[in-house]
LUMDOLUM-541835 format. One line per 2 residues: number of its first residue (from 1); their letters; for each residue x, y, z of C-alpha. Coordinates in steps of 0.5 Angstrom, whole numbers. Example, Ala and Ser with C-alpha at 12.3 -4.5 7.8 and 13.67 -1.06 7.14 Angstrom:
<atoms>
1) as) 25/-9/16; 27/-2/14 .
</atoms>
This chain:
<atoms>
1) xx) 333/314/225; 330/318/218 .
3) xx) 332/313/214; 329/307/219 .
5) xx) 322/311/218; 324/312/210 .
7) xx) 325/305/209; 319/302/213 .
9) xx) 314/307/208; 318/304/202 .
11) xx) 316/297/205; 309/299/206 .
13) xx) 308/302/199; 311/295/196 .
15) xx) 306/292/200; 300/295/198 .
17) xx) 303/295/191; 303/288/190 .
19) xx) 296/286/194; 293/291/188 .
21) xx) 296/287/183; 292/280/186 .
23) xx) 286/283/182; 286/283/174 .
25) xx) 287/289/170; 281/291/167 .
27) xx) 280/296/161; 272/295/161 .
29) xx) 271/302/163; 274/305/156 .
31) xx) 269/302/152; 266/307/147 .
33) xx) 259/310/148; 254/305/146 .
35) xx) 259/299/145; 256/293/147 .
37) xx) 260/289/153; 262/282/152 .
39) xx) 257/277/156; 261/274/162 .
41) xx) 258/270/168; 259/274/175 .
43) xx) 260/270/181; 257/271/187 .
45) xx) 260/274/192; 259/275/200 .
47) xx) 259/282/200; 258/288/195 .
49) xx) 263/291/191; 263/297/187 .
51) xx) 262/296/179; 262/300/173 .
53) xx) 255/302/172; 251/299/166 .
55) xx) 251/302/159; 245/306/157 .
57) xx) 242/305/152; 237/310/152 .
59) xx) 237/314/145; 240/321/144 .
61) xx) 233/324/147; 232/321/154 .
63) xx) 225/323/155; 223/319/150 .
65) xx) 225/312/153; 222/311/161 .
67) xx) 229/311/165; 227/304/167 .
69) xx) 230/300/161; 237/300/162 .
71) xx) 240/294/158; 243/289/162 .
73) xx) 248/284/157; 248/277/160 .
75) xx) 251/270/158; 247/267/152 .
77) xx) 241/263/155; 241/255/155 .
79) xx) 234/252/153; 230/251/160 .
81) xx) 228/244/163; 222/241/160 .
83) xx) 215/244/163; 209/245/160 .
85) xx) 207/250/157; 213/255/160 .
87) xx) 219/252/163; 222/254/169 .
89) xx) 229/257/169; 234/256/173 .
91) xx) 233/260/179; 226/258/179 .
93) xx) 223/263/175; 218/260/169 .
95) xx) 220/262/162; 216/263/156 .
97) xx) 219/263/149; 215/268/145 .
99) xx) 218/268/138; 213/264/134 .
101) xx) 218/264/128; 224/259/126 .
103) xx) 228/265/125; 227/273/125 .
105) xx) 231/278/121; 230/285/121 .
107) xx) 232/287/115; 235/294/112 .
109) xx) 234/301/115; 228/300/118 .
111) xx) 224/294/120; 219/293/125 .
113) xx) 214/286/127; 209/286/132 .
115) xx) 205/279/134; 201/278/140 .
117) xx) 203/273/147; 197/270/150 .
119) xx) 199/270/158; 195/267/164 .
121) xx) 192/271/170; 198/268/174 .
123) xx) 203/270/168; 201/277/168 .
125) xx) 201/278/175; 208/276/176 .
127) xx) 214/280/176; 217/279/169 .
129) xx) 223/281/165; 224/281/158 .
131) xx) 230/278/155; 232/277/147 .
133) xx) 239/274/143; 241/278/137 .
135) xx) 246/278/132; 248/283/127 .
137) xx) 252/285/120; 258/288/121 .
139) xx) 257/293/117; 251/296/122 .
141) xx) 254/302/125; 253/301/133 .
143) xx) 252/309/134; 247/310/129 .
145) xx) 243/304/130; 238/301/135 .
147) xx) 233/296/137; 227/298/141 .
149) xx) 223/293/145; 215/294/146 .
151) xx) 210/291/150; 203/293/149 .
153) xx) 206/299/145; 210/301/151 .
155) xx) 218/301/149; 221/297/155 .
157) xx) 228/298/153; 233/300/147 .
159) xx) 239/297/145; 245/300/141 .
161) xx) 246/294/135; 253/292/136 .
163) xx) 254/285/137; 257/283/129 .
165) xx) 261/278/132; 256/273/136 .
167) xx) 250/273/139; 248/277/145 .
169) xx) 243/277/150; 240/283/153 .
171) xx) 234/284/159; 230/289/160 .
173) xx) 225/289/167; 218/290/165 .
175) xx) 214/295/169; 209/292/174 .
177) xx) 202/292/171; 204/293/164 .
179) xx) 202/286/162; 195/283/162 .
181) xx) 191/277/162; 190/275/155 .
183) xx) 193/278/149; 200/282/149 .
185) xx) 203/285/143; 210/284/143 .
187) xx) 214/289/137; 221/289/135 .
189) xx) 223/295/132; 229/296/128 .
191) xx) 233/303/125; 240/301/122 .
193) xx) 245/305/118; 251/303/115 .
195) xx) 258/304/117; 261/307/111 .
197) xx) 257/306/105; 251/311/103 .
199) xx) 248/308/97; 241/304/96 .
201) xx) 245/298/95; 248/298/101 .
203) xx) 241/298/105; 241/291/103 .
205) xx) 247/289/107; 244/291/114 .
207) xx) 241/286/118; 239/284/125 .
209) xx) 238/276/127; 234/275/134 .
211) xx) 235/268/136; 229/264/138 .
213) xx) 232/260/143; 235/266/147 .
215) xx) 228/271/147; 223/270/152 .
217) xx) 219/272/158; 221/271/165 .
219) xx) 217/271/171; 218/270/178 .
221) xx) 215/264/182; 212/257/180 .
223) xx) 205/259/180; 206/262/173 .
225) xx) 207/255/170; 200/253/172 .
227) xx) 194/252/168; 188/253/171 .
229) xx) 182/253/165; 181/251/158 .
231) xx) 182/258/156; 189/257/158 .
233) xx) 190/252/152; 191/259/148 .
235) xx) 197/260/153; 201/255/150 .
237) xx) 206/259/146; 212/256/143 .
239) xx) 219/252/144; 226/255/142 .
241) xx) 225/254/135; 218/257/135 .
243) xx) 214/251/134; 207/249/138 .
245) xx) 206/241/139; 200/238/141 .
247) xx) 202/231/144; 195/226/145 .
249) xx) 195/220/148; 189/216/146 .
251) xx) 190/209/148; 184/207/144 .
253) xx) 186/210/138; 185/205/132 .
255) xx) 178/203/136; 172/205/131 .
257) xx) 169/212/132; 175/215/135 .
259) xx) 177/219/129; 172/223/129 .
261) xx) 172/227/136; 179/227/136 .
263) xx) 180/231/130; 174/235/132 .
265) xx) 178/236/139; 185/237/134 .
267) xx) 181/243/130; 178/246/137 .
269) xx) 186/246/140; 188/249/133 .
271) xx) 183/255/133; 184/256/141 .
273) xx) 192/257/141; 192/260/133 .
275) xx) 199/258/133; 203/259/126 .
277) xx) 207/253/127; 203/247/130 .
279) xx) 203/240/130; 200/234/132 .
281) xx) 203/228/134; 198/221/137 .
283) xx) 201/216/141; 197/210/144 .
285) xx) 202/208/150; 205/214/154 .
287) xx) 206/221/156; 211/224/152 .
289) xx) 216/228/155; 214/235/157 .
291) xx) 217/242/154; 216/249/152 .
293) xx) 211/250/147; 208/243/148 .
295) xx) 201/241/151; 200/233/153 .
297) xx) 193/231/152; 190/225/155 .
299) xx) 184/222/152; 180/216/154 .
301) xx) 175/213/158; 177/212/165 .
303) xx) 178/204/165; 183/206/159 .
305) xx) 186/212/162; 187/208/169 .
307) xx) 193/204/167; 197/210/164 .
309) xx) 195/216/169; 194/213/176 .
311) xx) 192/219/179; 185/219/175 .
313) xx) 180/223/178; 175/219/181 .
315) xx) 169/223/178; 172/221/171 .
317) xx) 169/214/172; 161/217/172 .
319) xx) 162/224/168; 164/227/163 .
321) xx) 171/231/165; 175/235/162 .
323) xx) 180/239/166; 188/240/168 .
325) xx) 192/235/172; 199/235/174 .
327) xx) 203/229/171; 207/226/178 .
329) xx) 213/225/174; 215/231/170 .
331) xx) 210/236/174; 208/239/168 .
333) xx) 200/240/167; 196/235/163 .
335) xx) 189/236/160; 185/230/162 .
337) xx) 179/229/157; 175/223/160 .
339) xx) 168/219/162; 166/213/163 .
341) xx) 164/211/155; 166/215/149 .
343) xx) 160/218/149; 162/222/155 .
345) xx) 169/223/152; 166/226/146 .
347) xx) 161/231/150; 167/233/155 .
349) xx) 171/235/148; 165/239/146 .
351) xx) 166/243/153; 173/245/150 .
353) xx) 171/246/143; 164/249/143 .
355) xx) 167/256/144; 170/256/137 .
357) xx) 165/254/133; 162/259/128 .
359) xx) 156/258/123; 159/258/116 .
361) xx) 154/264/114; 156/269/119 .
363) xx) 162/273/115; 168/275/118 .
365) xx) 171/281/119; 178/279/119 .
367) xx) 183/273/118; 186/272/125 .
369) xx) 194/273/124; 196/277/131 .
371) xx) 200/270/134; 205/271/128 .
373) xx) 203/278/125; 199/284/129 .
375) xx) 194/287/128; 189/281/124 .
377) xx) 188/282/117; 181/286/115 .
379) xx) 178/282/110; 175/286/104 .
381) xx) 169/284/101; 167/290/97 .
383) xx) 169/297/95; 173/299/102 .
385) xx) 178/304/105; 183/302/109 .
387) xx) 187/307/113; 195/304/115 .
389) xx) 193/307/122; 188/301/123 .
391) xx) 193/296/119; 198/297/125 .
393) xx) 203/302/120; 205/308/124 .
395) xx) 207/315/122; 215/315/120 .
397) xx) 220/320/119; 226/317/116 .
399) xx) 233/320/115; 235/314/111 .
401) xx) 236/312/104; 230/306/103 .
403) xx) 223/306/108; 220/300/107 .
405) xx) 214/298/111; 209/292/110 .
407) xx) 201/291/113; 196/285/111 .
409) xx) 190/285/108; 185/279/106 .
411) xx) 180/278/100; 175/272/101 .
413) xx) 176/265/97; 172/267/91 .
415) xx) 176/273/89; 176/274/82 .
417) xx) 180/279/80; 186/278/78 .
419) xx) 186/279/71; 184/287/71 .
421) xx) 183/289/77; 186/295/80 .
423) xx) 187/298/87; 189/305/90 .
425) xx) 194/307/95; 192/314/97 .
427) xx) 199/316/99; 200/322/105 .
429) xx) 207/323/105; 213/329/105 .
431) xx) 220/330/103; 224/335/103 .
433) xx) 228/339/98; 235/334/99 .
435) xx) 231/329/95; 234/328/88 .
437) xx) 229/327/82; 230/319/80 .
439) xx) 228/317/87; 221/313/87 .
441) xx) 216/310/92; 214/303/90 .
443) xx) 208/299/92; 209/291/93 .
445) xx) 204/285/93; 206/279/96 .
447) xx) 213/281/94; 212/282/87 .
449) xx) 212/289/84; 205/292/83 .
451) xx) 207/300/82; 212/305/82 .
453) xx) 211/313/82; 218/317/80 .
455) xx) 219/323/85; 221/329/80 .
457) xx) 221/335/83; 227/339/87 .
459) xx) 223/343/92; 221/338/96 .
461) xx) 214/337/97; 207/334/101 .
463) xx) 203/329/98; 196/329/100 .
465) xx) 192/322/98; 196/322/92 .
467) xx) 193/316/88; 198/310/86 .
469) xx) 194/306/82; 197/298/83 .
471) xx) 194/292/79; 192/287/83 .
473) xx) 194/281/79; 199/278/85 .
475) xx) 193/278/90; 191/271/92 .
477) xx) 185/268/96; 186/270/104 .
479) xx) 192/273/106; 196/278/102 .
481) xx) 202/282/104; 203/290/102 .
483) xx) 209/293/102; 210/301/101 .
485) xx) 218/302/99; 221/309/99 .
487) xx) 228/310/95; 231/316/97 .
489) xx) 237/319/93; 240/326/96 .
491) xx) 247/330/94; 250/328/100 .
493) xx) 249/321/99; 252/321/92 .
495) xx) 258/325/96; 259/320/102 .
497) xx) 263/325/106; 266/321/113 .
499) xx) 261/321/117; 255/322/113 .
501) xx) 253/315/112; 249/315/119 .
503) xx) 244/321/116; 241/325/122 .
505) xx) 236/330/119; 229/326/116 .
507) xx) 228/327/109; 222/323/108 .
509) xx) 215/322/112; 210/317/112 .
511) xx) 204/318/115; 199/313/118 .
513) xx) 193/317/115; 195/314/108 .
515) xx) 190/309/105; 189/303/101 .
517) xx) 183/303/97; 180/297/94 .
519) xx) 174/297/89; 169/292/88 .
521) xx) 171/286/85; 169/280/82 .
523) xx) 167/274/86; 165/267/84 .
525) xx) 168/261/86; 174/257/82 .
527) xx) 175/249/82; 180/247/83 .
529) xx) 183/252/87; 189/250/92 .
531) xx) 190/257/94; 183/259/96 .
533) xx) 183/252/100; 190/255/103 .
535) xx) 187/262/104; 180/261/108 .
537) xx) 179/253/107; 175/253/101 .
539) xx) 170/250/100; 171/246/106 .
541) xx) 170/252/111; 163/254/108 .
543) xx) 160/247/109; 154/247/113 .
545) xx) 154/239/112; 159/235/115 .
547) xx) 165/234/110; 167/227/108 .
549) xx) 173/225/110; 177/219/107 .
551) xx) 183/216/112; 186/210/109 .
553) xx) 188/207/116; 188/210/123 .
555) xx) 195/209/125; 199/215/129 .
557) xx) 203/218/123; 196/218/119 .
559) xx) 192/221/124; 198/226/126 .
561) xx) 198/228/119; 191/229/118 .
563) xx) 190/233/125; 196/237/123 .
565) xx) 193/239/116; 186/240/119 .
567) xx) 188/244/125; 191/249/119 .
569) xx) 185/249/115; 181/250/121 .
571) xx) 185/257/123; 184/259/116 .
573) xx) 176/258/116; 177/261/123 .
575) xx) 172/255/126; 173/247/127 .
577) xx) 170/244/120; 165/239/121 .
579) xx) 167/232/119; 164/224/117 .
581) xx) 169/219/116; 168/215/110 .
583) xx) 171/208/108; 170/209/101 .
585) xx) 169/214/96; 163/211/93 .
587) xx) 158/214/99; 161/221/97 .
589) xx) 157/222/92; 158/229/89 .
591) xx) 160/233/95; 166/236/97 .
593) xx) 171/231/100; 178/231/103 .
595) xx) 182/224/102; 188/223/106 .
597) xx) 193/217/106; 199/214/103 .
599) xx) 198/213/95; 199/205/95 .
601) xx) 192/205/99; 189/211/96 .
603) xx) 182/209/91; 184/210/83 .
605) xx) 178/213/82; 181/219/87 .
607) xx) 187/219/83; 184/220/77 .
609) xx) 179/226/79; 185/229/81 .
611) xx) 189/228/75; 194/224/78 .
613) xx) 197/218/75; 195/211/78 .
615) xx) 202/208/76; 204/212/81 .
617) xx) 202/207/87; 207/203/84 .
619) xx) 212/208/82; 212/213/87 .
621) xx) 218/212/91; 222/217/95 .
623) xx) 229/218/93; 234/215/99 .
625) xx) 241/218/100; 245/211/98 .
627) xx) 241/212/91; 247/215/87 .
629) xx) 245/213/80; 238/218/80 .
631) xx) 238/223/74; 235/230/75 .
633) xx) 230/230/70; 229/238/69 .
635) xx) 237/238/69; 237/232/63 .
637) xx) 232/236/59; 236/242/59 .
639) xx) 242/239/57; 239/234/51 .
641) xx) 235/241/49; 241/244/48 .
643) xx) 245/237/44; 239/236/39 .
645) xx) 239/241/33; 234/247/34 .
647) xx) 235/246/41; 238/253/42 .
649) xx) 232/256/38; 227/253/42 .
651) xx) 230/255/48; 230/263/45 .
653) xx) 223/262/44; 221/259/51 .
655) xx) 226/265/54; 221/270/50 .
657) xx) 214/267/52; 217/268/59 .
659) xx) 219/275/58; 212/276/56 .
661) xx) 208/273/61; 213/277/66 .
663) xx) 211/284/63; 205/283/59 .
665) xx) 202/277/63; 201/273/56 .
667) xx) 202/266/56; 200/260/51 .
669) xx) 194/259/55; 191/266/54 .
671) xx) 192/265/47; 187/260/46 .
673) xx) 179/260/45; 179/254/49 .
675) xx) 183/251/55; 187/245/54 .
677) xx) 185/239/58; 189/238/65 .
679) xx) 195/234/63; 195/227/67 .
681) xx) 201/229/73; 207/224/75 .
683) xx) 210/226/82; 217/226/81 .
685) xx) 221/221/86; 224/227/89 .
687) xx) 217/229/92; 215/226/99 .
689) xx) 208/230/99; 203/231/94 .
691) xx) 197/236/95; 192/235/89 .
693) xx) 184/238/87; 180/236/82 .
695) xx) 173/236/81; 167/230/84 .
697) xx) 165/225/79; 159/229/77 .
699) xx) 163/235/78; 159/238/83 .
701) xx) 164/238/89; 172/239/90 .
703) xx) 176/233/92; 182/234/95 .
705) xx) 188/229/96; 193/229/100 .
707) xx) 198/223/99; 205/221/99 .
709) xx) 209/214/99; 208/212/106 .
711) xx) 205/215/113; 211/217/115 .
713) xx) 213/221/109; 205/224/109 .
715) xx) 206/226/117; 213/229/116 .
717) xx) 211/233/109; 205/235/112 .
719) xx) 209/238/118; 213/242/114 .
721) xx) 208/244/108; 204/247/114 .
723) xx) 209/251/117; 207/259/116 .
725) xx) 213/260/111; 211/255/107 .
727) xx) 203/255/107; 202/260/103 .
729) xx) 206/257/97; 200/253/96 .
731) xx) 197/254/89; 194/251/83 .
733) xx) 191/244/83; 197/241/85 .
735) xx) 203/242/90; 209/238/91 .
737) xx) 213/238/96; 221/235/97 .
739) xx) 222/233/104; 230/233/102 .
741) xx) 231/239/99; 225/243/102 .
743) xx) 223/246/95; 215/247/93 .
745) xx) 213/246/87; 206/248/84 .
747) xx) 202/246/77; 198/252/75 .
749) xx) 191/251/73; 189/251/66 .
751) xx) 181/249/66; 177/251/72 .
753) xx) 169/251/74; 166/257/76 .
755) xx) 162/256/83; 157/261/84 .
757) xx) 158/264/91; 154/270/91 .
759) xx) 146/272/89; 145/273/82 .
761) xx) 147/280/81; 148/284/73 .
763) xx) 154/288/77; 158/282/79 .
765) xx) 156/278/72; 160/284/69 .
767) xx) 166/283/73; 166/276/72 .
769) xx) 166/278/65; 171/283/64 .
771) xx) 176/279/68; 175/273/64 .
773) xx) 176/277/58; 182/280/60 .
775) xx) 185/273/61; 182/270/54 .
777) xx) 185/275/49; 183/272/43 .
779) xx) 176/271/45; 176/278/47 .
781) xx) 178/280/41; 173/275/37 .
783) xx) 167/278/41; 170/285/39 .
785) xx) 170/283/32; 163/280/32 .
787) xx) 160/286/36; 163/291/31 .
789) xx) 160/287/25; 154/288/29 .
791) xx) 153/295/29; 156/295/22 .
793) xx) 150/291/19; 145/295/25 .
795) xx) 148/302/22; 147/300/15 .
797) xx) 140/297/16; 138/303/19 .
799) xx) 140/307/14; 137/304/8 .
801) xx) 130/305/11; 132/313/11 .
803) xx) 132/318/6; 130/318/-1 .
805) xx) 130/312/-5; 132/312/-13 .
</atoms>
């Protein structure tokens, strides 16, 4: 009997063991703390089953982050279906991409990026979550590295950095009531440490790349996709590549009289959205496919639009109308602008654009940059001190080796102090006695070193408003980026014992009471100056009269290119620029003007004023991929320079000149009494877009020429040049862009004219003279000699009249 019972028990155990083995063996619970779980899809089950608790992403001090911010790794999202401006996810939620960049890399041991996302009231009221996808360098230590996400300055989640093998998506739930209608501040903060290396050089190997296609806000319900007012244009957002597109359908595009109101509409939409990478696309026949970061606009009379949009509101036939309607095919919102006539259509456009109008006489306090870099950059006109707390920099305690933080500041278009001006950083900081001599604090302006201060003490110290002088040589009109970088060396880093690479105790602190002081500087406009046009749309943004605009032909490509350029200029100016279309340069006179079109249709007079060779109208043709016999002029010149006798000597002389310019700002032009004449420029066949600026025939205005070999090249070139990464590179009096290489080349200004921009004052003219003489060394030396001779003559004459004469 006992044997039978024992046998039965053995069979039952075997059955239970076999049943348990139907589930796969899982080691996931043995992951080390902080490691990221591999993303995987979990099939839906009819009944809940016990699961392993989610990995906690809270830092060592749990109270620093709210408890409702646990990370939930999931599979990388796929692009959503087309919708406008937010695309509904598969579950019925509405998705808004939030990265206004084609790529976002958080580099070094500390990096912080902030920008704002505009939400409609429906989106702000909906239940929401935040998802981002990232991949990091393999040398990043996950146990000491974190990514923290803030919304409106409140942390919603923190994730340990541990995804070197591929992109990982992480989702955080957003607390109810945190989002608000209008602008919402999004901040990514990265703290990264090296796995094994303690050197300064190793900090440049640390990075975490955020994927724009995998970073978005999700809103519950379909109401969040609806647009109800013109103010919702600000909520257009971006697509999965960080771009914004306005698709404008105008059946009567080529009719006379439509260009001016359409370009005013384009500028108004640009100022309302203020997105960094926006383009315009005009069409005449049908609505394009909707999608994230896109807004479709129908413009025309009721009779013109009815064949394209059968559901046209009846009131469009009797009065000006500007409203959002729903496209019956895609279900996405469409901005409809219509009326019984084009005069009524223009009135409807004014109802949208009028809130963005601003008198050029009203001075701005800041440049609008918050859509890609928050806060907005203060615009400094005279002696000013700004604390870092006002520039978006917070107090930071740092335990690593290289701390870098940056902020934005702006100067007006008539800034003229790049040769003599000096600004100051009044530094508030502290460092411990572990920091060794040889450490230093560097100041960068637009990625150029401007000043450095060594740390020489070994006992630590507290710096209170330590003045660090920096040259204003690298400042330019418009937006400027200033960075403070601390290079810190310690004995522990030199030894780099196991376990010390991550660092623990703070060794340096940067306080937000640090100030940037910019003194009074010379203010006078310069012509030509493409940097001023890119920075603040100078001189067109200051015009009180309509700016003459020449367009060679009104076709979709050319008008799209013009709208993209003028939209970017309107953002820089802070308001739409009034325009007046002209058919010939002869009617412009001596006014500031803009010329847009293919080079074959550009008037020869215009090319001559911009110092562009008129032979380019026939010879400038872009290089195609099938051309294999095209010679690179620069490379060929270098080869022949080495072959010809004396070429090596000339190369050494050229290198010496570059060294003088790089270290002492001395160039051939600064060693001339009178600046030389501008050379005639012939664009290379590798270039696909050319932007040039020169004086009007009588010298009283600025003429800007934007041209390309074809209308298609013009459109594609301007879409690339107006991107946020490329636009600041525009400078000099000629800027050329190559669509094949993506390279931007500039021709510096050698001779320019002063344009008075402020009321006459002795102080301002003294500053202008100081900057001009600092640039023209020989003139300064000549005037100094003349001044000494005059003093000698005057002294001699005075002494002759004094004392006793024999």
